[in-house]
N, C-alpha and C positions, 0 to 999 in steps of 0.2 A: 690378280683380275684383268680381267681387261674391261676397261669403260666403251660407253657410245657415241657417237661424238654428237652432236645437238646444232650441225649447221651454222654455228658460230664463225663464219669465213673471217681470217687474217686475223684472229684472238689464239691469243694461249688458251689450251684446252688439256686436261688430261686424258690421253687415251688408255692410259694401262698404268700399272703398277704391280710391282713385286718385291721380294724380299731384296734390301740394300741398293734399291734404283726404282723409279718411274718414270715413264715414257710421255712426252711434253710432243703434242701433234705428231706422234710415231717415233722422235726422238728418244732414244734413251739416255739420259740423266743418272750421277751416281754420287756426286757431290754438293754439299752443303749450298739451297740455291734461295733466292728468291726471285717469285714466281707471279709475275701481274699477269693483265688479260694482253697488254700491249708491248711486255719487255720481260726478259729474263736476266737475272743480276746472279754474279757470283756472292756468294754470303761468308764474308769473313772469319761469321762464330765457330771457333773450333770443335764443338762438338757439345752436346748438351753440358756435360759436366763443368765445360769451360765457357760456357755462355757470360760473360760481363753485361755492364750497365754500355758500353760502347755499340754491341751489337745492337741492342734495342735503339739505341739513339740514333743509329743508320735508320731503321723504320722508321722511327717517327718524325721523319725527314722527307718522308715519301709520300704523295698525293692519295692519301688511302681513307678510308671509313672503318677497316677490318684486318685482321691481321690472323690466319691462321697458321699459327704455331704447330709444324708437327716435328713432335719430339724421337723420333724412329717409332722403331716393329711398336714401343709402348709407350702409352701415356705418362711422362714425368710433367712435373709443375715447376717451372723458374719461380722463384723467391721473388716475392713483390716489389722489393727493393729495386731487382734490376728490371723491371717493365716499369716502372713510373715514368718514363719518356715518353712510353706510349700513352699513358693517362691522362699528363700532361698537354700531348698535342691532340686532345679527344680521339684517339683512335682505338677501336674495339680489341679485343685480345679474345681468342679462343684457342685457350689448349687442348692438343688428342694428339691423337699415334697419327704417321703421315699416310696411311690406307684414310683413314676417315677425311685428312685435311684435303686430299685430293678430290676426292666425293664432295666435301661441302663447296671447296675453290669452285668446282664446276657449278653447282649449282647458284652460289651468288654470281658468279661473272655472267653468268646468263640471265642474271635479272640485271644486268647492268649495273652490277655493284662496285665500288673503288677496293677491291680485294686484293689482297697478296698471301700466297703458300709461303711461309717460310721454314722453310724442310731442314731437318738435320741428318745426317745417315750416319749412325755413331755403328 
């Protein structure tokens, strides 16, 4: 599905998504990643089934208000003990499929929120 740009010049926005990939500012990405308004980081998480405490510890060290966890083509919830570092850092967590994470990220980013989309492509 193609998304429309909102005029957020210089910031990362999702411009489209498809099965197994997303497009950020028109560039295709198909590996696990963390997208924030001002930067894109590779995410070392191996996949949903392999999520570990360390994956969320890495997210908890970023200057964020909320993390949108995109769990692939379908919604899956990680065990709460894995996400504890985010709670300890007072960072909100919303879990959704990748498509919903892309749409929600664009809305929150346009509101100047400190948001990250942590995306898993299984």
